C-alpha positions as CSV (number, residue, x, y, z in Angstrom):
1,M,0.0,0.0,0.0
2,D,1.2,3.4,-0.9
3,R,1.7,5.2,2.5
4,A,3.4,8.3,0.9
5,A,0.3,8.8,-1.3
6,R,-2.0,8.8,1.6
7,G,0.1,11.0,3.7
8,Y,-1.2,9.2,6.9
9,S,1.1,7.9,9.7
10,R,1.7,4.7,11.3
11,R,-0.6,5.1,14.2
12,C,-4.1,6.7,14.2
13,A,-5.8,6.6,17.5
14,L,-9.2,7.6,18.8
15,R,-9.6,9.4,21.8
16,V,-12.9,10.1,23.5
17,V,-13.4,13.5,25.1
18,G,-16.1,14.4,27.4
19,G,-19.2,12.6,28.7
20,A,-22.5,12.5,26.9
21,T,-20.9,14.4,23.9
22,L,-19.1,12.2,21.5
23,G,-15.8,14.0,20.7
24,V,-12.9,12.6,19.1
25,L,-9.4,13.6,18.3
26,A,-7.3,11.6,15.7
27,G,-3.8,11.4,17.0
28,C,-1.1,10.2,14.3
29,T,2.6,9.5,14.9
30,G,5.2,8.0,12.9
31,G,6.4,8.7,9.3
32,S,4.2,8.4,6.2
33,G,6.5,5.7,4.8
34,A,6.2,3.5,7.7
35,S,5.5,-0.2,6.9
36,G,2.3,-2.1,8.2
37,D,4.1,-4.8,10.1
38,G,4.1,-3.1,13.4
39,E,1.1,-2.9,15.6
40,S,-1.1,0.1,14.9
41,G,-4.4,1.6,15.8
42,N,-6.1,4.3,13.6
43,E,-20.4,6.2,12.8
44,G,-28.0,5.9,8.7
45,G,-30.7,4.7,8.4
46,S,-32.5,5.2,5.2
47,G,-36.1,6.6,4.8
48,D,-37.9,9.7,5.7
49,G,-37.4,11.5,8.8
50,E,-36.2,14.7,10.4
51,T,-32.6,15.7,10.0
52,D,-29.8,16.8,12.2
53,A,-27.8,18.2,9.2
54,P,-28.4,18.4,5.5
55,G,-28.9,14.9,4.2
56,T,-28.7,13.2,7.5
57,P,-31.9,11.3,8.3
58,I,-32.7,10.3,11.9
59,G,-34.9,7.4,10.8
60,E,-34.7,3.7,10.7
61,Q,-31.2,2.2,11.0
62,L,-29.6,-0.5,9.0
63,P,-28.7,-3.6,10.8
64,A,-25.0,-4.7,10.8
65,P,-23.8,-6.3,7.7
66,V,-23.0,-10.1,8.5
67,K,-21.0,-12.9,7.3
68,G,-20.8,-16.3,8.4
69,D,-23.5,-18.0,10.4
70,A,-26.0,-15.4,11.5
71,D,-27.3,-17.5,14.2
72,A,-24.1,-18.6,15.6
73,D,-23.4,-18.4,19.4
74,V,-20.3,-16.4,19.0
75,T,-20.3,-12.9,17.3
76,L,-17.1,-10.9,16.3
77,A,-17.8,-7.4,15.5
78,V,-15.1,-5.2,13.9
79,F,-15.0,-1.3,14.1
80,E,-13.4,0.2,11.1
81,D,-12.7,3.5,9.3
82,Y,-12.3,2.9,5.5
83,A,-9.6,5.4,5.2
84,C,-7.6,3.9,8.1
85,P,-4.5,2.3,6.6
86,H,-4.4,-0.3,9.2
87,C,-8.1,-1.4,8.6
88,A,-7.1,-1.7,5.1
89,D,-4.2,-3.8,5.9
90,Y,-6.3,-6.0,8.1
91,N,-8.8,-6.5,5.4
92,V,-6.2,-7.4,2.8
93,E,-3.9,-9.5,5.0
94,G,-5.6,-10.6,8.1
95,F,-9.3,-11.0,7.4
96,P,-8.9,-13.9,4.9
97,E,-7.3,-15.9,7.7
98,L,-10.1,-15.3,10.1
99,A,-12.5,-16.0,7.3
100,A,-11.1,-19.3,6.3
101,E,-10.9,-20.5,10.0
102,Y,-14.1,-19.2,11.2
103,V,-16.3,-17.3,9.2
104,D,-16.7,-19.3,6.0
105,P,-17.2,-22.6,8.0
106,G,-20.0,-20.9,9.9
107,E,-18.2,-21.1,13.3
108,I,-19.0,-17.6,14.1
109,R,-21.2,-14.5,13.3
110,Y,-19.0,-11.8,11.8
111,E,-20.2,-8.2,11.7
112,H,-18.9,-4.8,10.2
113,R,-19.3,-1.8,12.3
114,D,-18.7,1.8,11.1
115,L,-16.3,4.1,13.3
116,P,-15.0,6.9,11.2
117,I,-12.4,8.5,13.5
118,P,-12.2,10.2,10.9
119,V,-8.8,9.6,9.3
120,A,-10.2,11.5,6.4
121,D,-12.9,14.2,6.8
122,P,-15.2,13.9,5.1
123,G,-14.0,10.9,3.2
124,S,-14.2,8.4,6.2
125,F,-17.9,9.3,6.9
126,Q,-18.7,9.4,3.1
127,A,-17.1,6.0,2.5
128,A,-19.3,4.5,5.4
129,N,-22.4,6.1,4.0
130,A,-21.6,4.7,0.3
131,A,-21.1,1.3,1.6
132,R,-24.4,1.4,3.6
133,A,-26.2,2.7,0.5
134,V,-24.9,-0.6,-1.2
135,Q,-26.0,-2.6,1.6
136,D,-29.6,-1.1,1.6
137,R,-30.0,-1.3,-2.0
138,H,-28.4,-4.8,-2.9
139,G,-27.9,-6.7,0.5
140,D,-25.1,-7.9,2.6
141,E,-23.3,-10.0,0.0
142,A,-22.9,-6.7,-2.3
143,F,-21.9,-4.7,0.8
144,W,-19.0,-7.0,1.7
145,E,-18.0,-6.9,-2.0
146,Y,-18.2,-3.1,-2.1
147,A,-16.4,-2.8,1.2
148,A,-13.5,-5.1,0.2
149,V,-12.7,-2.8,-2.9
150,L,-12.9,0.3,-0.5
151,F,-10.4,-1.2,1.7
152,E,-8.2,-2.1,-1.3
153,R,-8.5,1.5,-2.4
154,S,-8.4,3.2,0.9
155,G,-5.5,5.4,0.0
156,E,-7.7,7.1,-2.7
157,I,-10.5,8.0,-0.3
158,P,-8.8,11.2,1.1
159,G,-8.3,12.9,-2.3
160,G,-10.9,11.1,-4.3
161,A,-14.1,11.4,-2.2
162,P,-17.0,11.4,-3.1
163,D,-16.3,10.6,-6.8
164,I,-14.4,7.3,-6.0
165,F,-17.5,5.9,-4.3
166,G,-19.6,6.2,-7.6
167,T,-16.6,4.8,-9.5
168,I,-16.4,1.7,-7.5
169,A,-20.2,1.3,-7.6
170,D,-20.2,1.6,-11.4
171,E,-17.5,-1.0,-11.6
172,Q,-19.6,-3.5,-9.6
173,G,-22.8,-2.8,-11.5
174,H,-24.5,-0.6,-9.2
175,D,-26.2,2.9,-9.8
176,S,-23.2,5.0,-9.4
177,E,-25.0,8.4,-9.2
178,A,-27.1,7.0,-6.5
179,I,-24.2,5.6,-4.4
180,R,-22.2,8.8,-5.0
181,A,-25.0,11.0,-3.8
182,A,-25.7,8.8,-0.8
183,A,-22.0,9.2,0.1
184,A,-21.9,13.0,-0.5
185,D,-25.2,13.6,1.3
186,R,-24.3,11.2,4.2
187,V,-27.9,9.7,3.9
188,Y,-27.1,6.7,6.2
189,E,-25.4,9.0,8.8
190,G,-28.0,7.8,11.5
191,T,-26.6,4.2,11.2
192,V,-23.1,5.2,11.0
193,Q,-23.3,7.4,14.1
194,A,-25.1,4.7,16.0
195,D,-22.3,2.3,15.4
196,R,-19.7,4.9,16.2
197,E,-21.4,5.7,19.6
198,E,-21.8,2.0,20.4
199,G,-18.0,1.6,19.7
200,V,-17.2,4.4,22.2
201,E,-19.6,2.9,24.9
202,L,-17.9,-0.5,24.5
203,G,-14.4,1.2,25.0
204,V,-13.2,1.2,21.4
205,E,-10.1,3.5,21.2
206,A,-8.6,2.7,17.8
207,T,-9.4,1.1,14.4
208,P,-9.7,-1.7,13.6
209,S,-11.0,-3.0,17.0
210,F,-12.3,-6.3,17.4
211,V,-15.3,-6.8,19.7
212,L,-16.0,-10.4,20.7
213,D,-19.6,-11.0,22.3
214,G,-19.5,-7.5,23.7
215,E,-15.9,-7.4,24.7
216,V,-13.1,-5.5,23.0
217,V,-10.3,-8.5,22.5
218,A,-7.8,-6.5,20.4
219,S,-7.3,-3.1,19.0
220,G,-5.2,-2.2,16.0
221,Y,-3.5,-4.4,13.4
222,G,-0.2,-5.9,13.8
223,S,1.7,-9.3,13.2
224,G,-0.1,-10.9,16.2
225,T,-3.5,-9.5,15.9
226,V,-5.1,-12.5,14.0
227,E,-3.5,-14.9,16.5
228,E,-4.8,-12.8,19.5
229,V,-8.3,-12.6,18.0
230,S,-8.4,-16.4,17.1
231,A,-7.2,-17.4,20.6
232,A,-10.2,-15.3,22.0
233,I,-12.5,-16.9,19.4
234,E,-11.4,-20.5,20.5
235,A,-12.0,-19.7,24.1
236,A,-15.3,-18.5,23.3
237,L,-16.3,-21.4,21.1
238,S,-15.1,-23.8,23.8
239,E,-17.6,-22.1,26.2
240,T,-20.4,-22.7,24.0
241,G,-19.8,-26.3,23.8
């Protein structure tokens, strides 16, 4: 991945400020050319309703996109920012391992959760809204396909939003103008912010963060993250019998 093109650092951490108010600061340290092998950590319902900002409905929220067995006893929810380079590294390098071992065989329920830090503003929020628009229009399978490409092209989000979201949609056979508009207007911000607030309440402080049955078991992505998450999954599976 081209770190220099992104202009983002090795570590992007979320810090919560205040009580009821959701305030975040993105703290980044390290050079833009840092490699991804060290550990690192970097929130719409559709429909009619009132708005708290232009194009931001407060209506029905979308459910979390799910892979694996939706009825599994163990649930792993991953909180991510599409513009976070470490979320991108996890999805390209680490997720395939977890998928092969636990998701594809139906051992666990795997959920995506939105948590824009934001690494890119407004790109992080727009990316989350674009992916949720695909989910709303075409279902979870289409969501996962779209999200995978977002992570692969994560470095293009800061300078390419919102046009890149329409481009990817077009490449996958979706209505590019509709997806671009949903991203630009942040039509699904209610869902995005609900995820974000839930993450903060759970104690999520960085992306990606891995929450197993309501407990944060790992934050950031490094060489031992998959093993750490796998160990937590194995322990949870053993308890379910």
